[in-house]
PyMOL commands that place a pseudoatom at each C-alpha (Angstrom):
pseudoatom trace, name=CA, resn=MET, resi=1, chain=A, elem=C, hetatm=0, pos=[16.537, -7.164, -6.479]
pseudoatom trace, name=CA, resn=PRO, resi=2, chain=A, elem=C, hetatm=0, pos=[14.063, -9.766, -5.143]
pseudoatom trace, name=CA, resn=ILE, resi=3, chain=A, elem=C, hetatm=0, pos=[10.561, -10.512, -6.433]
pseudoatom trace, name=CA, resn=LEU, resi=4, chain=A, elem=C, hetatm=0, pos=[8.069, -8.260, -4.643]
pseudoatom trace, name=CA, resn=HIS, resi=5, chain=A, elem=C, hetatm=0, pos=[4.574, -9.388, -3.653]
pseudoatom trace, name=CA, resn=ILE, resi=6, chain=A, elem=C, hetatm=0, pos=[2.892, -6.271, -2.434]
pseudoatom trace, name=CA, resn=THR, resi=7, chain=A, elem=C, hetatm=0, pos=[-0.482, -5.890, -0.903]
pseudoatom trace, name=CA, resn=ARG, resi=8, chain=A, elem=C, hetatm=0, pos=[-2.636, -3.291, 0.663]
pseudoatom trace, name=CA, resn=HIS, resi=9, chain=A, elem=C, hetatm=0, pos=[-4.157, -3.944, 4.181]
pseudoatom trace, name=CA, resn=GLY, resi=10, chain=A, elem=C, hetatm=0, pos=[-7.728, -5.351, 4.336]
pseudoatom trace, name=CA, resn=GLU, resi=11, chain=A, elem=C, hetatm=0, pos=[-10.805, -3.104, 4.532]
pseudoatom trace, name=CA, resn=THR, resi=12, chain=A, elem=C, hetatm=0, pos=[-11.224, -1.128, 7.710]
pseudoatom trace, name=CA, resn=GLU, resi=13, chain=A, elem=C, hetatm=0, pos=[-13.927, 0.532, 9.742]
pseudoatom trace, name=CA, resn=TRP, resi=14, chain=A, elem=C, hetatm=0, pos=[-12.808, 3.902, 8.655]
pseudoatom trace, name=CA, resn=ASN, resi=15, chain=A, elem=C, hetatm=0, pos=[-12.810, 2.831, 5.002]
pseudoatom trace, name=CA, resn=LEU, resi=16, chain=A, elem=C, hetatm=0, pos=[-16.518, 2.092, 5.450]
pseudoatom trace, name=CA, resn=GLU, resi=17, chain=A, elem=C, hetatm=0, pos=[-17.146, 5.396, 7.052]
pseudoatom trace, name=CA, resn=GLN, resi=18, chain=A, elem=C, hetatm=0, pos=[-15.146, 7.193, 4.366]
pseudoatom trace, name=CA, resn=ARG, resi=19, chain=A, elem=C, hetatm=0, pos=[-12.764, 8.581, 7.007]
pseudoatom trace, name=CA, resn=THR, resi=20, chain=A, elem=C, hetatm=0, pos=[-9.173, 9.455, 6.028]
pseudoatom trace, name=CA, resn=GLN, resi=21, chain=A, elem=C, hetatm=0, pos=[-6.738, 7.265, 7.818]
pseudoatom trace, name=CA, resn=GLY, resi=22, chain=A, elem=C, hetatm=0, pos=[-3.113, 8.076, 6.900]
pseudoatom trace, name=CA, resn=TRP, resi=23, chain=A, elem=C, hetatm=0, pos=[-1.005, 7.515, 9.957]
pseudoatom trace, name=CA, resn=GLY, resi=24, chain=A, elem=C, hetatm=0, pos=[-4.241, 7.222, 11.986]
pseudoatom trace, name=CA, resn=ASP, resi=25, chain=A, elem=C, hetatm=0, pos=[-5.815, 3.752, 12.272]
pseudoatom trace, name=CA, resn=SER, resi=26, chain=A, elem=C, hetatm=0, pos=[-8.897, 1.701, 12.668]
pseudoatom trace, name=CA, resn=PRO, resi=27, chain=A, elem=C, hetatm=0, pos=[-9.608, -2.055, 12.931]
pseudoatom trace, name=CA, resn=LEU, resi=28, chain=A, elem=C, hetatm=0, pos=[-10.232, -4.391, 9.996]
pseudoatom trace, name=CA, resn=THR, resi=29, chain=A, elem=C, hetatm=0, pos=[-13.842, -5.234, 9.187]
pseudoatom trace, name=CA, resn=ALA, resi=30, chain=A, elem=C, hetatm=0, pos=[-15.092, -8.761, 8.931]
pseudoatom trace, name=CA, resn=LYS, resi=31, chain=A, elem=C, hetatm=0, pos=[-14.704, -8.475, 5.156]
pseudoatom trace, name=CA, resn=GLY, resi=32, chain=A, elem=C, hetatm=0, pos=[-11.104, -7.168, 5.570]
pseudoatom trace, name=CA, resn=ARG, resi=33, chain=A, elem=C, hetatm=0, pos=[-10.247, -10.115, 7.830]
pseudoatom trace, name=CA, resn=GLN, resi=34, chain=A, elem=C, hetatm=0, pos=[-11.829, -12.608, 5.455]
pseudoatom trace, name=CA, resn=ASN, resi=35, chain=A, elem=C, hetatm=0, pos=[-10.019, -11.145, 2.379]
pseudoatom trace, name=CA, resn=ALA, resi=36, chain=A, elem=C, hetatm=0, pos=[-6.674, -11.268, 4.259]
pseudoatom trace, name=CA, resn=CYS, resi=37, chain=A, elem=C, hetatm=0, pos=[-7.173, -14.998, 4.977]
pseudoatom trace, name=CA, resn=GLU, resi=38, chain=A, elem=C, hetatm=0, pos=[-8.036, -15.589, 1.268]
pseudoatom trace, name=CA, resn=LEU, resi=39, chain=A, elem=C, hetatm=0, pos=[-4.959, -13.804, 0.256]
pseudoatom trace, name=CA, resn=GLY, resi=40, chain=A, elem=C, hetatm=0, pos=[-2.978, -15.951, 2.773]
pseudoatom trace, name=CA, resn=ALA, resi=41, chain=A, elem=C, hetatm=0, pos=[-4.282, -19.151, 1.151]
pseudoatom trace, name=CA, resn=ARG, resi=42, chain=A, elem=C, hetatm=0, pos=[-3.008, -17.891, -2.119]
pseudoatom trace, name=CA, resn=LEU, resi=43, chain=A, elem=C, hetatm=0, pos=[0.355, -16.740, -0.958]
pseudoatom trace, name=CA, resn=ARG, resi=44, chain=A, elem=C, hetatm=0, pos=[1.193, -19.951, 0.999]
pseudoatom trace, name=CA, resn=GLN, resi=45, chain=A, elem=C, hetatm=0, pos=[1.862, -21.539, -2.369]
pseudoatom trace, name=CA, resn=ILE, resi=46, chain=A, elem=C, hetatm=0, pos=[4.914, -19.303, -2.676]
pseudoatom trace, name=CA, resn=GLU, resi=47, chain=A, elem=C, hetatm=0, pos=[8.097, -19.774, -0.681]
pseudoatom trace, name=CA, resn=MET, resi=48, chain=A, elem=C, hetatm=0, pos=[8.637, -16.296, 0.895]
pseudoatom trace, name=CA, resn=SER, resi=49, chain=A, elem=C, hetatm=0, pos=[12.036, -15.454, 2.410]
pseudoatom trace, name=CA, resn=HIS, resi=50, chain=A, elem=C, hetatm=0, pos=[11.095, -12.268, 4.195]
pseudoatom trace, name=CA, resn=GLN, resi=51, chain=A, elem=C, hetatm=0, pos=[8.031, -10.114, 5.150]
pseudoatom trace, name=CA, resn=TYR, resi=52, chain=A, elem=C, hetatm=0, pos=[7.982, -6.345, 5.481]
pseudoatom trace, name=CA, resn=VAL, resi=53, chain=A, elem=C, hetatm=0, pos=[5.080, -4.513, 7.038]
pseudoatom trace, name=CA, resn=SER, resi=54, chain=A, elem=C, hetatm=0, pos=[3.976, -0.957, 7.848]
pseudoatom trace, name=CA, resn=PRO, resi=55, chain=A, elem=C, hetatm=0, pos=[3.775, -0.230, 11.566]
pseudoatom trace, name=CA, resn=SER, resi=56, chain=A, elem=C, hetatm=0, pos=[0.046, 0.627, 11.297]
pseudoatom trace, name=CA, resn=GLY, resi=57, chain=A, elem=C, hetatm=0, pos=[-2.200, -1.732, 13.193]
pseudoatom trace, name=CA, resn=ARG, resi=58, chain=A, elem=C, hetatm=0, pos=[-4.322, -2.432, 10.147]
pseudoatom trace, name=CA, resn=ALA, resi=59, chain=A, elem=C, hetatm=0, pos=[-1.319, -3.598, 8.179]
pseudoatom trace, name=CA, resn=ILE, resi=60, chain=A, elem=C, hetatm=0, pos=[0.088, -5.739, 10.986]
pseudoatom trace, name=CA, resn=GLU, resi=61, chain=A, elem=C, hetatm=0, pos=[-3.329, -7.332, 11.530]
pseudoatom trace, name=CA, resn=THR, resi=62, chain=A, elem=C, hetatm=0, pos=[-3.497, -8.112, 7.780]
pseudoatom trace, name=CA, resn=LEU, resi=63, chain=A, elem=C, hetatm=0, pos=[-0.140, -9.704, 7.886]
pseudoatom trace, name=CA, resn=GLU, resi=64, chain=A, elem=C, hetatm=0, pos=[-1.062, -11.802, 10.830]
pseudoatom trace, name=CA, resn=LEU, resi=65, chain=A, elem=C, hetatm=0, pos=[-4.180, -13.035, 9.051]
pseudoatom trace, name=CA, resn=ILE, resi=66, chain=A, elem=C, hetatm=0, pos=[-2.254, -13.852, 5.877]
pseudoatom trace, name=CA, resn=GLY, resi=67, chain=A, elem=C, hetatm=0, pos=[-0.513, -16.297, 8.264]
pseudoatom trace, name=CA, resn=LEU, resi=68, chain=A, elem=C, hetatm=0, pos=[2.619, -17.381, 6.380]
pseudoatom trace, name=CA, resn=ASN, resi=69, chain=A, elem=C, hetatm=0, pos=[4.991, -19.862, 7.949]
pseudoatom trace, name=CA, resn=GLY, resi=70, chain=A, elem=C, hetatm=0, pos=[6.141, -18.535, 11.313]
pseudoatom trace, name=CA, resn=SER, resi=71, chain=A, elem=C, hetatm=0, pos=[9.775, -19.132, 10.317]
pseudoatom trace, name=CA, resn=VAL, resi=72, chain=A, elem=C, hetatm=0, pos=[9.596, -16.392, 7.665]
pseudoatom trace, name=CA, resn=PRO, resi=73, chain=A, elem=C, hetatm=0, pos=[11.216, -13.245, 9.201]
pseudoatom trace, name=CA, resn=VAL, resi=74, chain=A, elem=C, hetatm=0, pos=[9.164, -10.114, 9.667]
pseudoatom trace, name=CA, resn=THR, resi=75, chain=A, elem=C, hetatm=0, pos=[10.412, -6.588, 9.639]
pseudoatom trace, name=CA, resn=VAL, resi=76, chain=A, elem=C, hetatm=0, pos=[8.300, -3.556, 10.601]
pseudoatom trace, name=CA, resn=ASP, resi=77, chain=A, elem=C, hetatm=0, pos=[9.479, -0.659, 8.513]
pseudoatom trace, name=CA, resn=GLU, resi=78, chain=A, elem=C, hetatm=0, pos=[8.362, 2.927, 9.093]
pseudoatom trace, name=CA, resn=ARG, resi=79, chain=A, elem=C, hetatm=0, pos=[8.930, 3.801, 5.447]
pseudoatom trace, name=CA, resn=LEU, resi=80, chain=A, elem=C, hetatm=0, pos=[5.924, 1.640, 4.564]
pseudoatom trace, name=CA, resn=ARG, resi=81, chain=A, elem=C, hetatm=0, pos=[3.478, 3.835, 6.346]
pseudoatom trace, name=CA, resn=GLU, resi=82, chain=A, elem=C, hetatm=0, pos=[0.584, 5.455, 4.405]
pseudoatom trace, name=CA, resn=ILE, resi=83, chain=A, elem=C, hetatm=0, pos=[0.973, 9.097, 3.324]
pseudoatom trace, name=CA, resn=HIS, resi=84, chain=A, elem=C, hetatm=0, pos=[0.627, 11.296, 6.341]
pseudoatom trace, name=CA, resn=MET, resi=85, chain=A, elem=C, hetatm=0, pos=[-2.589, 13.290, 5.892]
pseudoatom trace, name=CA, resn=GLY, resi=86, chain=A, elem=C, hetatm=0, pos=[-2.145, 15.740, 8.738]
pseudoatom trace, name=CA, resn=ALA, resi=87, chain=A, elem=C, hetatm=0, pos=[-5.291, 17.510, 9.871]
pseudoatom trace, name=CA, resn=TRP, resi=88, chain=A, elem=C, hetatm=0, pos=[-7.393, 15.457, 7.499]
pseudoatom trace, name=CA, resn=GLU, resi=89, chain=A, elem=C, hetatm=0, pos=[-6.895, 12.181, 9.428]
pseudoatom trace, name=CA, resn=GLY, resi=90, chain=A, elem=C, hetatm=0, pos=[-10.040, 10.938, 11.156]
pseudoatom trace, name=CA, resn=GLN, resi=91, chain=A, elem=C, hetatm=0, pos=[-12.196, 13.259, 9.118]
pseudoatom trace, name=CA, resn=THR, resi=92, chain=A, elem=C, hetatm=0, pos=[-14.790, 12.185, 6.600]
pseudoatom trace, name=CA, resn=VAL, resi=93, chain=A, elem=C, hetatm=0, pos=[-14.516, 13.010, 2.880]
pseudoatom trace, name=CA, resn=SER, resi=94, chain=A, elem=C, hetatm=0, pos=[-17.430, 15.484, 3.193]
pseudoatom trace, name=CA, resn=GLU, resi=95, chain=A, elem=C, hetatm=0, pos=[-15.784, 17.252, 6.200]
pseudoatom trace, name=CA, resn=ILE, resi=96, chain=A, elem=C, hetatm=0, pos=[-12.423, 17.610, 4.378]
pseudoatom trace, name=CA, resn=ARG, resi=97, chain=A, elem=C, hetatm=0, pos=[-14.117, 18.877, 1.153]
pseudoatom trace, name=CA, resn=ALA, resi=98, chain=A, elem=C, hetatm=0, pos=[-15.962, 21.476, 3.181]
pseudoatom trace, name=CA, resn=SER, resi=99, chain=A, elem=C, hetatm=0, pos=[-12.941, 22.653, 5.215]
pseudoatom trace, name=CA, resn=TYR, resi=100, chain=A, elem=C, hetatm=0, pos=[-10.210, 22.310, 2.586]
pseudoatom trace, name=CA, resn=PRO, resi=101, chain=A, elem=C, hetatm=0, pos=[-11.951, 22.643, -0.794]
pseudoatom trace, name=CA, resn=VAL, resi=102, chain=A, elem=C, hetatm=0, pos=[-8.914, 23.763, -2.829]
pseudoatom trace, name=CA, resn=SER, resi=103, chain=A, elem=C, hetatm=0, pos=[-6.416, 21.262, -1.565]
pseudoatom trace, name=CA, resn=HIS, resi=104, chain=A, elem=C, hetatm=0, pos=[-8.914, 18.382, -1.527]
pseudoatom trace, name=CA, resn=THR, resi=105, chain=A, elem=C, hetatm=0, pos=[-9.782, 19.065, -5.177]
pseudoatom trace, name=CA, resn=ALA, resi=106, chain=A, elem=C, hetatm=0, pos=[-6.035, 19.171, -6.119]
pseudoatom trace, name=CA, resn=PHE, resi=107, chain=A, elem=C, hetatm=0, pos=[-5.388, 15.924, -4.201]
pseudoatom trace, name=CA, resn=TRP, resi=108, chain=A, elem=C, hetatm=0, pos=[-7.890, 13.979, -6.195]
pseudoatom trace, name=CA, resn=GLU, resi=109, chain=A, elem=C, hetatm=0, pos=[-8.064, 15.772, -9.550]
pseudoatom trace, name=CA, resn=THR, resi=110, chain=A, elem=C, hetatm=0, pos=[-4.618, 17.384, -10.076]
pseudoatom trace, name=CA, resn=PRO, resi=111, chain=A, elem=C, hetatm=0, pos=[-2.234, 15.477, -7.805]
pseudoatom trace, name=CA, resn=HIS, resi=112, chain=A, elem=C, hetatm=0, pos=[0.769, 17.116, -9.426]
pseudoatom trace, name=CA, resn=GLU, resi=113, chain=A, elem=C, hetatm=0, pos=[-0.479, 20.406, -8.052]
pseudoatom trace, name=CA, resn=TYR, resi=114, chain=A, elem=C, hetatm=0, pos=[-1.352, 19.172, -4.604]
pseudoatom trace, name=CA, resn=ILE, resi=115, chain=A, elem=C, hetatm=0, pos=[0.455, 21.064, -1.787]
pseudoatom trace, name=CA, resn=PRO, resi=116, chain=A, elem=C, hetatm=0, pos=[-0.457, 19.752, 1.665]
pseudoatom trace, name=CA, resn=GLU, resi=117, chain=A, elem=C, hetatm=0, pos=[-1.345, 22.309, 4.338]
pseudoatom trace, name=CA, resn=THR, resi=118, chain=A, elem=C, hetatm=0, pos=[-0.348, 19.682, 6.885]
pseudoatom trace, name=CA, resn=GLY, resi=119, chain=A, elem=C, hetatm=0, pos=[1.068, 16.176, 6.414]
pseudoatom trace, name=CA, resn=GLU, resi=120, chain=A, elem=C, hetatm=0, pos=[3.158, 14.790, 3.563]
pseudoatom trace, name=CA, resn=SER, resi=121, chain=A, elem=C, hetatm=0, pos=[3.388, 15.547, -0.142]
pseudoatom trace, name=CA, resn=PHE, resi=122, chain=A, elem=C, hetatm=0, pos=[3.365, 12.771, -2.799]
pseudoatom trace, name=CA, resn=GLU, resi=123, chain=A, elem=C, hetatm=0, pos=[7.100, 13.524, -3.373]
pseudoatom trace, name=CA, resn=GLU, resi=124, chain=A, elem=C, hetatm=0, pos=[7.873, 12.875, 0.255]
pseudoatom trace, name=CA, resn=VAL, resi=125, chain=A, elem=C, hetatm=0, pos=[6.194, 9.574, 0.031]
pseudoatom trace, name=CA, resn=ARG, resi=126, chain=A, elem=C, hetatm=0, pos=[8.219, 8.807, -3.110]
pseudoatom trace, name=CA, resn=GLN, resi=127, chain=A, elem=C, hetatm=0, pos=[11.437, 9.546, -1.316]
pseudoatom trace, name=CA, resn=ARG, resi=128, chain=A, elem=C, hetatm=0, pos=[10.453, 6.987, 1.390]
pseudoatom trace, name=CA, resn=ILE, resi=129, chain=A, elem=C, hetatm=0, pos=[9.780, 4.482, -1.324]
pseudoatom trace, name=CA, resn=ILE, resi=130, chain=A, elem=C, hetatm=0, pos=[13.219, 5.050, -2.924]
pseudoatom trace, name=CA, resn=SER, resi=131, chain=A, elem=C, hetatm=0, pos=[14.903, 4.553, 0.445]
pseudoatom trace, name=CA, resn=PHE, resi=132, chain=A, elem=C, hetatm=0, pos=[12.906, 1.367, 1.100]
pseudoatom trace, name=CA, resn=LEU, resi=133, chain=A, elem=C, hetatm=0, pos=[13.765, -0.112, -2.367]
pseudoatom trace, name=CA, resn=GLU, resi=134, chain=A, elem=C, hetatm=0, pos=[17.411, 0.533, -1.670]
pseudoatom trace, name=CA, resn=ARG, resi=135, chain=A, elem=C, hetatm=0, pos=[17.133, -1.531, 1.500]
pseudoatom trace, name=CA, resn=LEU, resi=136, chain=A, elem=C, hetatm=0, pos=[15.775, -4.489, -0.515]
pseudoatom trace, name=CA, resn=SER, resi=137, chain=A, elem=C, hetatm=0, pos=[18.970, -4.749, -2.539]
pseudoatom trace, name=CA, resn=VAL, resi=138, chain=A, elem=C, hetatm=0, pos=[20.378, -6.902, 0.239]
pseudoatom trace, name=CA, resn=HIS, resi=139, chain=A, elem=C, hetatm=0, pos=[18.201, -9.715, -0.957]
pseudoatom trace, name=CA, resn=ASP, resi=140, chain=A, elem=C, hetatm=0, pos=[18.991, -12.082, -3.833]
pseudoatom trace, name=CA, resn=ALA, resi=141, chain=A, elem=C, hetatm=0, pos=[17.168, -11.832, -7.136]
pseudoatom trace, name=CA, resn=ASP, resi=142, chain=A, elem=C, hetatm=0, pos=[15.427, -15.130, -6.767]
pseudoatom trace, name=CA, resn=GLU, resi=143, chain=A, elem=C, hetatm=0, pos=[13.992, -14.352, -3.309]
pseudoatom trace, name=CA, resn=ASN, resi=144, chain=A, elem=C, hetatm=0, pos=[10.259, -13.782, -2.818]
pseudoatom trace, name=CA, resn=ILE, resi=145, chain=A, elem=C, hetatm=0, pos=[9.419, -10.868, -0.525]
pseudoatom trace, name=CA, resn=LEU, resi=146, chain=A, elem=C, hetatm=0, pos=[5.979, -9.986, 0.891]
pseudoatom trace, name=CA, resn=ILE, resi=147, chain=A, elem=C, hetatm=0, pos=[5.196, -6.409, 1.638]
pseudoatom trace, name=CA, resn=VAL, resi=148, chain=A, elem=C, hetatm=0, pos=[2.066, -5.196, 3.416]
pseudoatom trace, name=CA, resn=THR, resi=149, chain=A, elem=C, hetatm=0, pos=[1.438, -1.511, 3.096]
pseudoatom trace, name=CA, resn=HIS, resi=150, chain=A, elem=C, hetatm=0, pos=[-1.293, 0.992, 2.075]
pseudoatom trace, name=CA, resn=GLY, resi=151, chain=A, elem=C, hetatm=0, pos=[-3.311, 2.158, -0.925]
pseudoatom trace, name=CA, resn=ILE, resi=152, chain=A, elem=C, hetatm=0, pos=[-1.780, 5.610, -1.659]
pseudoatom trace, name=CA, resn=PHE, resi=153, chain=A, elem=C, hetatm=0, pos=[1.700, 4.291, -0.887]
pseudoatom trace, name=CA, resn=LEU, resi=154, chain=A, elem=C, hetatm=0, pos=[1.062, 1.583, -3.522]
pseudoatom trace, name=CA, resn=LYS, resi=155, chain=A, elem=C, hetatm=0, pos=[-0.188, 4.103, -6.120]
pseudoatom trace, name=CA, resn=VAL, resi=156, chain=A, elem=C, hetatm=0, pos=[2.956, 6.328, -5.651]
pseudoatom trace, name=CA, resn=LEU, resi=157, chain=A, elem=C, hetatm=0, pos=[5.075, 3.166, -5.799]
pseudoatom trace, name=CA, resn=LEU, resi=158, chain=A, elem=C, hetatm=0, pos=[3.615, 2.069, -9.139]
pseudoatom trace, name=CA, resn=THR, resi=159, chain=A, elem=C, hetatm=0, pos=[3.890, 5.556, -10.557]
pseudoatom trace, name=CA, resn=HIS, resi=160, chain=A, elem=C, hetatm=0, pos=[7.581, 5.607, -9.498]
pseudoatom trace, name=CA, resn=LEU, resi=161, chain=A, elem=C, hetatm=0, pos=[8.371, 2.195, -10.896]
pseudoatom trace, name=CA, resn=GLN, resi=162, chain=A, elem=C, hetatm=0, pos=[6.720, 2.982, -14.215]
pseudoatom trace, name=CA, resn=GLN, resi=163, chain=A, elem=C, hetatm=0, pos=[8.424, 6.426, -14.351]
pseudoatom trace, name=CA, resn=LYS, resi=164, chain=A, elem=C, hetatm=0, pos=[5.082, 8.067, -14.882]
pseudoatom trace, name=CA, resn=PRO, resi=165, chain=A, elem=C, hetatm=0, pos=[4.272, 11.668, -13.798]
pseudoatom trace, name=CA, resn=VAL, resi=166, chain=A, elem=C, hetatm=0, pos=[2.425, 12.331, -10.587]
pseudoatom trace, name=CA, resn=ALA, resi=167, chain=A, elem=C, hetatm=0, pos=[-0.417, 13.701, -12.755]
pseudoatom trace, name=CA, resn=SER, resi=168, chain=A, elem=C, hetatm=0, pos=[-1.230, 10.114, -13.647]
pseudoatom trace, name=CA, resn=LEU, resi=169, chain=A, elem=C, hetatm=0, pos=[-1.348, 8.942, -9.977]
pseudoatom trace, name=CA, resn=TRP, resi=170, chain=A, elem=C, hetatm=0, pos=[-5.059, 8.114, -9.941]
pseudoatom trace, name=CA, resn=ASP, resi=171, chain=A, elem=C, hetatm=0, pos=[-5.087, 6.252, -13.227]
pseudoatom trace, name=CA, resn=PRO, resi=172, chain=A, elem=C, hetatm=0, pos=[-6.364, 2.634, -13.040]
pseudoatom trace, name=CA, resn=PRO, resi=173, chain=A, elem=C, hetatm=0, pos=[-5.990, 0.223, -11.338]
pseudoatom trace, name=CA, resn=PHE, resi=174, chain=A, elem=C, hetatm=0, pos=[-7.753, 0.984, -8.140]
pseudoatom trace, name=CA, resn=ILE, resi=175, chain=A, elem=C, hetatm=0, pos=[-5.994, -0.613, -5.115]
pseudoatom trace, name=CA, resn=HIS, resi=176, chain=A, elem=C, hetatm=0, pos=[-8.511, -2.669, -3.227]
pseudoatom trace, name=CA, resn=GLY, resi=177, chain=A, elem=C, hetatm=0, pos=[-7.748, -4.022, 0.184]
pseudoatom trace, name=CA, resn=THR, resi=178, chain=A, elem=C, hetatm=0, pos=[-5.639, -7.252, -0.028]
pseudoatom trace, name=CA, resn=SER, resi=179, chain=A, elem=C, hetatm=0, pos=[-5.164, -6.818, -3.798]
pseudoatom trace, name=CA, resn=LEU, resi=180, chain=A, elem=C, hetatm=0, pos=[-1.955, -8.341, -4.951]
pseudoatom trace, name=CA, resn=THR, resi=181, chain=A, elem=C, hetatm=0, pos=[0.804, -6.613, -7.043]
pseudoatom trace, name=CA, resn=ILE, resi=182, chain=A, elem=C, hetatm=0, pos=[3.878, -8.495, -8.212]
pseudoatom trace, name=CA, resn=VAL, resi=183, chain=A, elem=C, hetatm=0, pos=[7.038, -6.660, -9.253]
pseudoatom trace, name=CA, resn=GLU, resi=184, chain=A, elem=C, hetatm=0, pos=[10.119, -8.343, -10.789]
pseudoatom trace, name=CA, resn=TYR, resi=185, chain=A, elem=C, hetatm=0, pos=[13.441, -7.016, -11.974]
pseudoatom trace, name=CA, resn=ASP, resi=186, chain=A, elem=C, hetatm=0, pos=[15.736, -8.090, -14.681]
pseudoatom trace, name=CA, resn=GLU, resi=187, chain=A, elem=C, hetatm=0, pos=[18.990, -6.616, -15.827]
pseudoatom trace, name=CA, resn=THR, resi=188, chain=A, elem=C, hetatm=0, pos=[17.394, -3.899, -17.923]
pseudoatom trace, name=CA, resn=GLU, resi=189, chain=A, elem=C, hetatm=0, pos=[13.939, -3.094, -16.531]
pseudoatom trace, name=CA, resn=THR, resi=190, chain=A, elem=C, hetatm=0, pos=[11.340, -3.331, -13.784]
pseudoatom trace, name=CA, resn=VAL, resi=191, chain=A, elem=C, hetatm=0, pos=[8.428, -5.449, -14.819]
pseudoatom trace, name=CA, resn=ILE, resi=192, chain=A, elem=C, hetatm=0, pos=[4.986, -5.302, -13.075]
pseudoatom trace, name=CA, resn=ARG, resi=193, chain=A, elem=C, hetatm=0, pos=[3.789, -8.894, -13.474]
pseudoatom trace, name=CA, resn=LEU, resi=194, chain=A, elem=C, hetatm=0, pos=[0.516, -8.287, -11.714]
pseudoatom trace, name=CA, resn=ALA, resi=195, chain=A, elem=C, hetatm=0, pos=[-1.289, -5.127, -10.601]
pseudoatom trace, name=CA, resn=ALA, resi=196, chain=A, elem=C, hetatm=0, pos=[-3.969, -4.897, -7.968]
pseudoatom trace, name=CA, resn=ASP, resi=197, chain=A, elem=C, hetatm=0, pos=[-5.231, -8.469, -8.643]
pseudoatom trace, name=CA, resn=MET, resi=198, chain=A, elem=C, hetatm=0, pos=[-8.201, -9.640, -6.545]
pseudoatom trace, name=CA, resn=SER, resi=199, chain=A, elem=C, hetatm=0, pos=[-8.651, -13.164, -7.962]
pseudoatom trace, name=CA, resn=HIS, resi=200, chain=A, elem=C, hetatm=0, pos=[-8.233, -14.763, -4.577]
pseudoatom trace, name=CA, resn=VAL, resi=201, chain=A, elem=C, hetatm=0, pos=[-11.286, -13.032, -3.165]
pseudoatom trace, name=CA, resn=LYS, resi=202, chain=A, elem=C, hetatm=0, pos=[-14.474, -15.028, -3.378]
pseudoatom trace, name=CA, resn=THR, resi=203, chain=A, elem=C, hetatm=0, pos=[-16.909, -12.119, -3.107]
pseudoatom trace, name=CA, resn=MET, resi=204, chain=A, elem=C, hetatm=0, pos=[-16.147, -8.471, -3.680]
for i in range(1, 204): cmd.bond("trace and resi %d" % i, "trace and resi %d" % (i + 1))
show_as sticks, trace
zoom trace
């Protein structure tokens, strides 16, 4: 397996408005664009062999702003989408809490008990992750791969790689926009070299 350099898209307008995005979308803010450029300056020191990106506009815009060498191939992969939030998408946190109090509480406080009324479960996201990781086996172990995806996707990915229960999903670290996570593999284990690092960002 290759070395994975994984990031979440930059901050968006809906992030500021506390609106649930999921498969919905909104543009990056000025801060989100700046942070993506800062991440790009950091990643350009690494020779990447391939880039994978979620089809969501906010992820593609982040990848473009990262701005790696144009010769590095890009693959848009549906499996990198954020968790599908169904009827919650486009609604604010307060609106969701008022309309779906039981499932909203389970989502954030007892994720192992969360059953979506619409949209995807955490297990369905995990199955997408497994399928995507299998695809990466075509790359050599010394290749560096950039992956631009989403916050909850990344939390489920980390939980899966560390073989932790879904109940621990919201344990630290928090996945800030453009944070960098690096995952390496050796013959016996998966090693998370860096988790949600923001050292490239000048101002939080």
